[in-house]
DOKOLKE-597737 format. One record per residue (C-alpha): residue in three letters; x negated, y, z. Coordinates in steps of 0.02 Angstrom, whole numbers. Layout:
<atoms>
['ALA'; [X; Y; Z]]
...
</atoms>
This chain:
<atoms>
['MET'; [-1413; 1825; 250]]
['ASN'; [-1356; 1960; 130]]
['CYS'; [-1179; 1986; 65]]
['SER'; [-1222; 1906; -102]]
['ASN'; [-1273; 1746; -20]]
['ASN'; [-1123; 1748; 94]]
['SER'; [-1008; 1764; -56]]
['GLU'; [-1096; 1617; -142]]
['LEU'; [-1085; 1510; 14]]
['MET'; [-897; 1550; 27]]
['ASP'; [-869; 1499; -155]]
['LEU'; [-959; 1338; -132]]
['THR'; [-869; 1298; 31]]
['PHE'; [-702; 1336; -51]]
['LYS'; [-738; 1223; -201]]
['SER'; [-797; 1083; -90]]
['ILE'; [-640; 1091; 13]]
['ILE'; [-527; 1094; -142]]
['ASP'; [-617; 946; -223]]
['ALA'; [-619; 846; -60]]
['LEU'; [-429; 857; -33]]
['PRO'; [-340; 686; -68]]
['CYS'; [-215; 766; -186]]
['TYR'; [-197; 842; -357]]
['ILE'; [-215; 1031; -365]]
['MET'; [-189; 1140; -516]]
['ILE'; [-164; 1323; -562]]
['GLN'; [-47; 1363; -708]]
['ASP'; [4; 1519; -801]]
['GLN'; [182; 1564; -851]]
['ASP'; [168; 1462; -1010]]
['PHE'; [124; 1308; -908]]
['ASN'; [-60; 1309; -970]]
['ILE'; [-182; 1232; -845]]
['LEU'; [-307; 1361; -784]]
['PHE'; [-393; 1261; -647]]
['VAL'; [-398; 1081; -577]]
['ASN'; [-479; 1001; -436]]
['GLN'; [-602; 858; -448]]
['LYS'; [-475; 722; -405]]
['LEU'; [-363; 774; -548]]
['LYS'; [-514; 776; -665]]
['ASN'; [-562; 599; -608]]
['ASP'; [-390; 529; -654]]
['PHE'; [-349; 633; -813]]
['GLY'; [-518; 689; -881]]
['ASP'; [-630; 840; -876]]
['ASP'; [-562; 926; -1035]]
['ILE'; [-378; 959; -975]]
['THR'; [-404; 1146; -940]]
['GLY'; [-299; 1243; -1065]]
['LEU'; [-178; 1104; -1097]]
['HIS'; [5; 1104; -1048]]
['CYS'; [37; 1021; -876]]
['TYR'; [181; 915; -944]]
['SER'; [72; 846; -1083]]
['VAL'; [-65; 794; -958]]
['LEU'; [46; 732; -818]]
['LYS'; [196; 661; -918]]
['GLY'; [125; 629; -1093]]
['SER'; [267; 739; -1156]]
['HIS'; [279; 872; -1288]]
['HIS'; [418; 966; -1196]]
['GLN'; [436; 1057; -1032]]
['CYS'; [513; 953; -889]]
['ALA'; [695; 978; -861]]
['VAL'; [665; 1009; -674]]
['CYS'; [503; 1105; -649]]
['PRO'; [454; 1180; -481]]
['VAL'; [323; 1293; -567]]
['GLY'; [454; 1369; -680]]
['LYS'; [567; 1403; -532]]
['THR'; [423; 1481; -436]]
['PHE'; [387; 1603; -581]]
['LYS'; [572; 1650; -583]]
['ASP'; [610; 1682; -402]]
['LYS'; [435; 1698; -326]]
['LYS'; [474; 1563; -194]]
['VAL'; [400; 1398; -146]]
['HIS'; [482; 1246; -219]]
['ILE'; [464; 1060; -178]]
['ILE'; [529; 912; -280]]
['GLU'; [493; 729; -312]]
['GLU'; [428; 684; -481]]
['THR'; [333; 538; -569]]
['ILE'; [164; 555; -647]]
['HIS'; [100; 444; -792]]
['LEU'; [-82; 398; -768]]
['SER'; [-197; 364; -920]]
['ASP'; [-192; 173; -885]]
['GLY'; [-4; 175; -910]]
['SER'; [45; 160; -729]]
['ILE'; [178; 273; -654]]
['ILE'; [161; 345; -481]]
['GLU'; [287; 439; -374]]
['MET'; [231; 609; -307]]
['ILE'; [294; 756; -205]]
['ALA'; [262; 914; -306]]
['TYR'; [237; 1080; -213]]
['SER'; [231; 1246; -308]]
['ALA'; [184; 1416; -236]]
['PRO'; [161; 1591; -319]]
['LEU'; [-5; 1680; -335]]
['PHE'; [24; 1867; -336]]
['ASP'; [-74; 2010; -414]]
['ALA'; [-106; 2173; -332]]
['VAL'; [67; 2243; -370]]
['GLY'; [163; 2090; -313]]
['ASN'; [200; 2004; -481]]
['VAL'; [175; 1817; -498]]
['LYS'; [12; 1805; -594]]
['ALA'; [-6; 1615; -586]]
['CYS'; [66; 1469; -488]]
['ILE'; [-28; 1340; -388]]
['LYS'; [40; 1163; -390]]
['LEU'; [-3; 1024; -268]]
['LEU'; [45; 842; -300]]
['VAL'; [37; 713; -161]]
['GLY'; [68; 527; -188]]
['VAL'; [213; 453; -86]]
['GLY'; [234; 287; -178]]
['ALA'; [151; 183; -39]]
['ILE'; [256; 268; 97]]
['LYS'; [418; 241; -2]]
['ASP'; [370; 62; -31]]
['SER'; [343; 36; 154]]
['HIS'; [511; 119; 193]]
['ARG'; [600; 8; 68]]
['GLU'; [517; -150; 141]]
['LEU'; [576; -104; 316]]
['VAL'; [749; -65; 258]]
['THR'; [760; -229; 161]]
['LEU'; [694; -328; 307]]
['GLY'; [827; -249; 421]]
['GLN'; [966; -279; 300]]
['SER'; [910; -454; 268]]
['ILE'; [907; -503; 449]]
['ALA'; [1078; -424; 483]]
['LEU'; [1154; -504; 324]]
['LEU'; [1079; -676; 365]]
['SER'; [1110; -682; 557]]
['HIS'; [1277; -777; 538]]
['ASP'; [1194; -906; 419]]
['ILE'; [1042; -928; 535]]
['LYS'; [1161; -954; 687]]
['ASN'; [1258; -1089; 588]]
['ILE'; [1099; -1179; 542]]
['LEU'; [1032; -1175; 721]]
['GLU'; [1199; -1252; 778]]
['GLY'; [1180; -1385; 643]]
['LEU'; [1006; -1421; 707]]
['GLN'; [1069; -1442; 883]]
['GLY'; [1209; -1554; 822]]
['GLY'; [1089; -1662; 721]]
['ALA'; [969; -1676; 867]]
['TYR'; [1115; -1728; 983]]
['VAL'; [1166; -1867; 860]]
['VAL'; [984; -1926; 849]]
['GLU'; [972; -1933; 1041]]
['GLU'; [1139; -2030; 1051]]
['GLY'; [1074; -2154; 927]]
['ILE'; [911; -2180; 1017]]
['LYS'; [1005; -2200; 1184]]
['ASP'; [1124; -2330; 1108]]
['LYS'; [987; -2407; 1003]]
['ASP'; [1093; -2375; 850]]
['MET'; [969; -2338; 710]]
['GLU'; [1109; -2305; 585]]
['LEU'; [1174; -2168; 695]]
['SER'; [1000; -2097; 726]]
['ASN'; [968; -2093; 536]]
['ARG'; [1131; -1998; 510]]
['GLY'; [1076; -1868; 638]]
['TRP'; [902; -1855; 564]]
['ASP'; [984; -1824; 395]]
['ILE'; [1076; -1676; 471]]
['VAL'; [918; -1607; 548]]
['LYS'; [822; -1619; 383]]
['LYS'; [962; -1532; 290]]
['ASN'; [963; -1388; 410]]
['ILE'; [772; -1374; 413]]
['THR'; [772; -1359; 224]]
['GLU'; [911; -1225; 234]]
['ILE'; [821; -1118; 364]]
['THR'; [650; -1140; 276]]
['GLY'; [727; -1073; 113]]
['ILE'; [808; -924; 197]]
['THR'; [649; -880; 296]]
['GLN'; [540; -888; 142]]
['ASN'; [662; -781; 41]]
['ILE'; [663; -650; 184]]
['LEU'; [472; -644; 183]]
['TYR'; [460; -629; -4]]
['SER'; [598; -495; -18]]
['ALA'; [544; -387; 130]]
['LYS'; [359; -368; 86]]
['GLU'; [254; -360; -71]]
['ARG'; [121; -494; -67]]
['LYS'; [-30; -511; -176]]
['PRO'; [-17; -682; -268]]
['LYS'; [-154; -807; -224]]
['MET'; [-200; -856; -398]]
['LYS'; [-291; -1021; -442]]
['ALA'; [-293; -1138; -587]]
['VAL'; [-146; -1258; -574]]
['SER'; [-42; -1364; -690]]
['PRO'; [124; -1284; -727]]
['MET'; [200; -1459; -754]]
['ASP'; [137; -1515; -580]]
['VAL'; [218; -1365; -496]]
['ALA'; [384; -1395; -582]]
['ARG'; [380; -1585; -545]]
['GLN'; [344; -1562; -363]]
['THR'; [477; -1426; -344]]
['GLY'; [602; -1529; -438]]
['GLN'; [568; -1680; -328]]
['LEU'; [613; -1575; -174]]
['PHE'; [792; -1557; -240]]
['ALA'; [812; -1730; -311]]
['GLU'; [906; -1803; -157]]
['LYS'; [1006; -1642; -140]]
['ALA'; [1065; -1649; -321]]
['SER'; [1113; -1834; -305]]
['SER'; [1213; -1802; -149]]
['MET'; [1308; -1667; -246]]
['GLY'; [1346; -1788; -388]]
['ILE'; [1232; -1683; -507]]
['GLN'; [1099; -1749; -627]]
['LEU'; [932; -1659; -608]]
['LEU'; [826; -1688; -762]]
['LEU'; [643; -1642; -778]]
['GLN'; [581; -1609; -952]]
['LEU'; [398; -1565; -938]]
['ASN'; [267; -1553; -1074]]
['PRO'; [104; -1619; -1008]]
['LYS'; [1; -1532; -1147]]
['VAL'; [30; -1362; -1066]]
['PRO'; [-146; -1325; -994]]
['LEU'; [-201; -1264; -822]]
['VAL'; [-155; -1084; -792]]
['LYS'; [-199; -967; -651]]
['LEU'; [-37; -950; -543]]
['ASP'; [13; -927; -363]]
['SER'; [81; -1104; -349]]
['THR'; [178; -1063; -186]]
['GLY'; [267; -916; -266]]
['ILE'; [306; -1009; -431]]
['SER'; [380; -1155; -324]]
['ARG'; [487; -1030; -229]]
['MET'; [543; -953; -396]]
['LEU'; [590; -1122; -469]]
['GLY'; [668; -1179; -305]]
['ASN'; [784; -1026; -300]]
['LEU'; [835; -1052; -481]]
['ILE'; [864; -1238; -459]]
['TRP'; [964; -1215; -303]]
['ASN'; [1072; -1078; -388]]
['SER'; [1109; -1196; -533]]
['LEU'; [1156; -1338; -419]]
['GLN'; [1276; -1228; -318]]
['ALA'; [1350; -1162; -484]]
['CYS'; [1381; -1343; -544]]
['PHE'; [1450; -1394; -376]]
['LYS'; [1571; -1249; -380]]
['ASP'; [1629; -1284; -558]]
['THR'; [1780; -1402; -549]]
['ASP'; [1820; -1396; -733]]
['LYS'; [1696; -1527; -787]]
['SER'; [1673; -1702; -726]]
['LYS'; [1486; -1716; -760]]
['HIS'; [1357; -1586; -717]]
['MET'; [1174; -1576; -762]]
['VAL'; [1030; -1460; -717]]
['TYR'; [875; -1459; -827]]
['VAL'; [700; -1406; -770]]
['ARG'; [579; -1381; -914]]
['VAL'; [400; -1332; -942]]
['ASP'; [340; -1305; -1124]]
['TYR'; [256; -1189; -1240]]
['TYR'; [346; -1027; -1283]]
['ASP'; [227; -974; -1425]]
['ASN'; [39; -983; -1460]]
['CYS'; [-1; -861; -1319]]
['HIS'; [134; -900; -1191]]
['PHE'; [214; -1048; -1095]]
['MET'; [387; -1051; -1011]]
['TYR'; [482; -1118; -870]]
['GLU'; [669; -1152; -898]]
['VAL'; [809; -1193; -778]]
['GLU'; [971; -1231; -866]]
['ASP'; [1144; -1290; -807]]
['ASN'; [1309; -1332; -886]]
['ALA'; [1413; -1244; -752]]
['SER'; [1543; -1108; -781]]
['GLY'; [1420; -974; -833]]
['MET'; [1428; -788; -784]]
['ASP'; [1538; -643; -821]]
['LYS'; [1469; -472; -875]]
['ILE'; [1470; -394; -706]]
['THR'; [1376; -540; -629]]
['ARG'; [1252; -536; -769]]
['LYS'; [1220; -345; -756]]
['ASN'; [1193; -349; -570]]
['LEU'; [1096; -516; -560]]
['PHE'; [935; -455; -490]]
['LYS'; [998; -311; -379]]
['GLU'; [962; -321; -192]]
['PHE'; [1093; -413; -93]]
['PHE'; [1210; -440; -240]]
['SER'; [1288; -610; -240]]
['SER'; [1431; -690; -335]]
['LYS'; [1447; -826; -204]]
['GLY'; [1545; -724; -76]]
['ASP'; [1507; -766; 106]]
['SER'; [1394; -909; 56]]
['GLY'; [1273; -805; -43]]
['THR'; [1135; -689; 26]]
['GLY'; [1086; -601; -137]]
['LEU'; [904; -624; -97]]
['GLY'; [862; -775; -209]]
['LEU'; [860; -696; -379]]
['MET'; [785; -535; -306]]
['VAL'; [636; -644; -250]]
['VAL'; [632; -728; -417]]
['GLU'; [615; -560; -506]]
['ARG'; [477; -502; -387]]
['ILE'; [375; -657; -410]]
['ILE'; [386; -646; -601]]
['ARG'; [337; -464; -592]]
['ASN'; [185; -505; -483]]
['HIS'; [131; -632; -618]]
['HIS'; [158; -503; -758]]
['GLY'; [286; -617; -836]]
['ARG'; [460; -588; -895]]
['ILE'; [630; -671; -880]]
['GLU'; [765; -702; -1014]]
['VAL'; [944; -746; -955]]
['LEU'; [1066; -829; -1073]]
['THR'; [1237; -866; -1014]]
['LYS'; [1411; -905; -1082]]
['PRO'; [1568; -916; -985]]
['GLY'; [1623; -1095; -974]]
['LYS'; [1469; -1161; -1047]]
['GLY'; [1330; -1131; -922]]
['SER'; [1172; -1025; -894]]
['LEU'; [985; -1036; -941]]
['PHE'; [847; -943; -851]]
['ARG'; [684; -935; -954]]
['ILE'; [529; -870; -874]]
['ILE'; [378; -831; -991]]
['PHE'; [199; -815; -935]]
['ARG'; [41; -784; -1033]]
['LEU'; [-78; -930; -1058]]
['ASP'; [-254; -901; -992]]
['ASN'; [-336; -953; -1153]]
['LYS'; [-230; -828; -1247]]
['LYS'; [-221; -923; -1415]]
['LEU'; [-187; -1108; -1448]]
['ASP'; [-167; -1220; -1597]]
['LEU'; [-2; -1310; -1562]]
['LYS'; [-11; -1423; -1713]]
</atoms>
């Protein structure tokens, strides 16, 4: 094989390796014009990006980035590594590690700069999930211990009732067992939802049925707390593709929060929690959970959906509303929170209807 063929083979091998790498590779000049890109970058951003500014392609911006590794490399001739976000053409944003290195000419000047971008979003998500799981277990260990002791106490009362053939005593013990089973089930589900992203299992369901079934789970609890739980459900809202388990968990967390807020509020003699399903507009329907408790202050409202934030002191885990926010996000919905100190709070969750447009007349 002659030298010419060897050179062609090397060029083909080099290009194949560059195009096969699972990362973005580009070469830029000192004005941030793109001189070369690999195939993966072309696949995601188009074949005609050579000659454009990197920040217009990767960020959709008309201005140079405030922190730019390529700019630093041209100035000091060194390698630089930073974290940055990239805006894909479909509107999604991904987290990347950007690595820039100088390309020198024959006399040692930086002629161009090569930039590699590697996605780290999945790794960071996994890290966050593990951290959240660890924090959740540490935070909730005391609560779980109390619940297990409650289960043991309830089981003991049931056994004593059976031994003495005292059904009334056995029923009291069984009520204690049921209460603690409900508590530990709720905590476990919130840990699972908060610690790991799960793809919703979507199927056509009635939003009204989900709300009614979830509300019924709390009817006895609300009654024992002296709170009226009122369901106002519009049966005309049609079937919609939802993850019914997730939506039930979302509503359950909101209802339980409202019940606790009402129970804590001693300024009113009568408390009510409303659970609603209705149309929001021609293209959307909504769930609402409203209470007439004491409402929220500005700090609580601002931090409402942050991990492990709770306004309940030792009795709160901070997971419930974080789970609510995650379920809504997984369903591409949105939440509105209306609150007024001394008056109460309303949580409105808005989802799109599957049939897009309806005549509500």
